[in-house]
VOKEDO-858682 format. One record per residue: x, y, z of N, C-alpha, C, CB in turn. Coordinates in nm, 3 decimals. Glycine has a CB too. Layout:
N
X/Y/Z/X/Y/Z/X/Y/Z/X/Y/Z
...
***
This chain:
86
19.060/5.209/5.490/19.086/5.240/5.628/19.163/5.127/5.696/18.954/5.268/5.702
19.141/5.006/5.657/19.207/4.892/5.720/19.358/4.889/5.694/19.144/4.763/5.670
19.406/4.917/5.570/19.551/4.916/5.548/19.624/5.019/5.634/19.581/4.942/5.401
19.564/5.134/5.658/19.629/5.236/5.741/19.641/5.187/5.885/19.550/5.369/5.737
19.538/5.119/5.934/19.541/5.066/6.070/19.647/4.956/6.081/19.403/5.010/6.110
19.658/4.871/5.979/19.759/4.766/5.980/19.900/4.826/5.974/19.738/4.671/5.861
19.918/4.931/5.896/20.049/4.996/5.887/20.087/5.056/6.021/20.048/5.105/5.777
19.991/5.116/6.089/20.017/5.174/6.221/20.054/5.064/6.321/19.893/5.252/6.270
19.984/4.953/6.313/20.013/4.840/6.402/20.153/4.787/6.377/19.908/4.728/6.384
20.193/4.773/6.249/20.328/4.724/6.216/20.434/4.823/6.262/20.341/4.699/6.064
20.403/4.951/6.251/20.496/5.054/6.296/20.522/5.044/6.446/20.444/5.192/6.262
20.416/5.024/6.522/20.432/5.008/6.668/20.508/4.881/6.700/20.295/5.006/6.737
20.481/4.775/6.627/20.551/4.648/6.649/20.700/4.662/6.620/20.490/4.537/6.562
20.734/4.730/6.510/20.875/4.753/6.477/20.944/4.840/6.581/20.887/4.818/6.339
20.873/4.940/6.633/20.931/5.026/6.736/20.960/4.945/6.863/20.835/5.144/6.768
20.868/4.857/6.900/20.891/4.772/7.018/21.007/4.676/6.994/20.763/4.692/7.053
21.015/4.621/6.873/21.122/4.528/6.841/21.257/4.599/6.848/21.101/4.467/6.701
21.265/4.723/6.798/21.390/4.799/6.807/21.426/4.826/6.952/21.377/4.932/6.730
21.328/4.859/7.033/21.354/4.885/7.175/21.407/4.760/7.243/21.226/4.934/7.245
21.345/4.647/7.220/21.392/4.522/7.281/21.532/4.485/7.233/21.295/4.408/7.251
21.559/4.508/7.106/21.692/4.480/7.051/21.797/4.570/7.117/21.693/4.500/6.899
21.765/4.695/7.133/21.857/4.789/7.197/21.883/4.748/7.342/21.802/4.932/7.192
21.780/4.709/7.414/21.796/4.665/7.553/21.883/4.540/7.559/21.658/4.637/7.618
21.863/4.447/7.467/21.946/4.326/7.465/22.092/4.358/7.436/21.893/4.229/7.361
22.117/4.450/7.346/22.255/4.489/7.315/22.320/4.554/7.437/22.259/4.585/7.194
22.249/4.643/7.502/22.303/4.709/7.622/22.329/4.608/7.732/22.206/4.818/7.673
22.239/4.513/7.753/22.260/4.410/7.855/22.380/4.321/7.821/22.135/4.324/7.869
22.396/4.288/7.693/22.511/4.207/7.652/22.642/4.280/7.679/22.501/4.171/7.502
22.645/4.409/7.648/22.765/4.488/7.675/22.791/4.497/7.824/22.752/4.630/7.615
22.686/4.521/7.901/22.701/4.530/8.046/22.753/4.400/8.105/22.567/4.567/8.110
22.697/4.289/8.061/22.743/4.160/8.111/22.887/4.132/8.071/22.653/4.049/8.061
22.924/4.171/7.951/23.060/4.141/7.906/23.164/4.228/7.975/23.071/4.159/7.756
23.130/4.351/8.010/23.227/4.440/8.073/23.219/4.442/8.225/23.208/4.578/8.021
23.109/4.399/8.284/23.095/4.400/8.429/23.076/4.259/8.484/22.978/4.488/8.471
22.982/4.186/8.430/22.948/4.054/8.483/23.060/3.952/8.471/22.828/4.002/8.414
23.119/3.941/8.354/23.225/3.842/8.332/23.347/3.868/8.420/23.265/3.841/8.186
23.401/3.992/8.425/23.515/4.015/8.514/23.481/3.992/8.662/23.565/4.157/8.496
23.359/4.026/8.702/23.318/4.002/8.840/23.316/3.853/8.870/23.180/4.063/8.867
23.261/3.774/8.781/23.257/3.630/8.798/23.398/3.572/8.803/23.177/3.564/8.685
23.485/3.617/8.714/23.623/3.569/8.713/23.695/3.604/8.844/23.699/3.629/8.594
23.671/3.722/8.897/23.734/3.764/9.022/23.690/3.675/9.137/23.701/3.910/9.054
23.561/3.647/9.144/23.510/3.561/9.251/23.567/3.420/9.237/23.356/3.556/9.248
23.568/3.367/9.116/23.622/3.232/9.096/23.771/3.225/9.129/23.600/3.187/8.952
23.847/3.328/9.091/23.990/3.329/9.123/24.013/3.339/9.274/24.060/3.444/9.052
23.927/3.411/9.344/23.944/3.425/9.488/23.911/3.295/9.561/23.856/3.538/9.541
23.832/3.210/9.499/23.792/3.084/9.562/23.880/2.967/9.522/23.650/3.053/9.528
23.985/2.992/9.445/24.074/2.883/9.406/24.214/2.909/9.458/24.076/2.866/9.254
24.278/2.801/9.493/24.419/2.805/9.534/24.488/2.697/9.453/24.438/2.784/9.691
24.571/2.738/9.361/24.627/2.641/9.267/24.521/2.603/9.166/24.680/2.514/9.342
24.481/2.476/9.168/24.378/2.432/9.073/24.255/2.376/9.143/24.436/2.327/8.978
24.246/2.396/9.274/24.131/2.341/9.348/24.057/2.452/9.424/24.177/2.231/9.447
23.931/2.426/9.452/23.851/2.521/9.529/23.902/2.526/9.672/23.701/2.483/9.526
23.915/2.647/9.723/23.970/2.662/9.857/23.933/2.800/9.912/24.124/2.644/9.856
23.929/2.810/10.042/23.909/2.939/10.108/24.040/2.993/10.165/23.805/2.926/10.219
24.152/2.941/10.118/24.283/2.980/10.170/24.309/3.130/10.153/24.393/2.901/10.101
24.267/3.186/10.042/24.288/3.330/10.021/24.214/3.412/10.125/24.242/3.371/9.880
24.094/3.369/10.162/24.017/3.441/10.263/24.076/3.420/10.403/23.870/3.397/10.260
24.124/3.299/10.430/24.190/3.274/10.558/24.312/3.363/10.573/24.230/3.125/10.570
24.387/3.377/10.466/24.507/3.461/10.470/24.469/3.608/10.488/24.590/3.442/10.342
24.365/3.653/10.419/24.325/3.793/10.428/24.275/3.827/10.568/24.217/3.823/10.326
24.193/3.739/10.627/24.134/3.768/10.758/24.219/3.716/10.874/23.996/3.707/10.765
24.344/3.685/10.849/24.436/3.639/10.953/24.459/3.753/11.053/24.571/3.591/10.890
24.441/3.725/11.180/24.456/3.828/11.284/24.602/3.870/11.302/24.401/3.777/11.416
24.695/3.794/11.251/24.835/3.833/11.262/24.872/3.938/11.158/24.924/3.711/11.246
24.779/3.968/11.069/24.800/4.072/10.968/24.687/4.175/10.981/24.804/4.012/10.823
24.692/4.260/11.080/24.581/4.355/11.102/24.571/4.461/10.994/24.598/4.422/11.236
24.673/4.479/10.913/24.669/4.580/10.808/24.558/4.551/10.706/24.804/4.589/10.737
24.533/4.423/10.677/24.427/4.386/10.583/24.290/4.427/10.638/24.429/4.234/10.555
24.266/4.398/10.766/24.138/4.433/10.826/24.122/4.585/10.839/24.123/4.367/10.964
24.232/4.653/10.863/24.227/4.799/10.868/24.192/4.856/10.732/24.362/4.856/10.917
24.251/4.802/10.627/24.219/4.847/10.490/24.073/4.820/10.456/24.311/4.777/10.388
24.023/4.702/10.495/23.882/4.670/10.472/23.791/4.766/10.547/23.852/4.525/10.514
23.825/4.792/10.673/23.745/4.886/10.754/23.744/5.025/10.693/23.799/4.893/10.896
23.860/5.072/10.646/23.867/5.204/10.582/23.783/5.208/10.456/24.012/5.240/10.550
23.786/5.103/10.377/23.707/5.097/10.253/23.558/5.100/10.283/23.742/4.972/10.173
23.516/5.022/10.382/23.374/5.021/10.420/23.330/5.156/10.477/23.347/4.910/10.522
23.415/5.217/10.557/23.386/5.349/10.614/23.368/5.453/10.504/23.498/5.392/10.712
23.461/5.456/10.409/23.454/5.550/10.299/23.332/5.523/10.211/23.580/5.543/10.215
23.302/5.396/10.186/23.185/5.361/10.105/23.056/5.405/10.173/23.181/5.211/10.080
23.047/5.383/10.303/22.928/5.421/10.379/22.902/5.570/10.365/22.944/5.383/10.526
23.003/5.651/10.391/22.984/5.796/10.386/22.963/5.847/10.244/23.103/5.865/10.449
23.024/5.783/10.148/23.004/5.823/10.008/22.860/5.799/9.966/23.100/5.746/9.915
22.806/5.683/10.002/22.667/5.653/9.967/22.572/5.742/10.044/22.634/5.506/9.996
22.600/5.766/10.170/22.512/5.848/10.252/22.507/5.993/10.204/22.557/5.844/10.398
22.620/6.047/10.163/22.626/6.186/10.125/22.600/6.214/9.977/22.757/6.240/10.160
22.589/6.110/9.898/22.567/6.135/9.755/22.421/6.137/9.719/22.638/6.032/9.672
***
């Protein structure tokens, strides 16, 4: 009776190990296709030339270029209604 119980215990342990391995693989893929590009985008937006700077944000939010703020407003408006209605 004991070997059958041990076999059942090993079976459950292997099933859990497979589940954890699958979750790790999915997380690695998610990080490589979403996390890394997101991090690179943020870092590129915070650099001007080879130094850290907020110049890109100053240029984007410049009041002499209202088209940028209008585009941002339209994007936020569309996002709001998309989330609300979905």
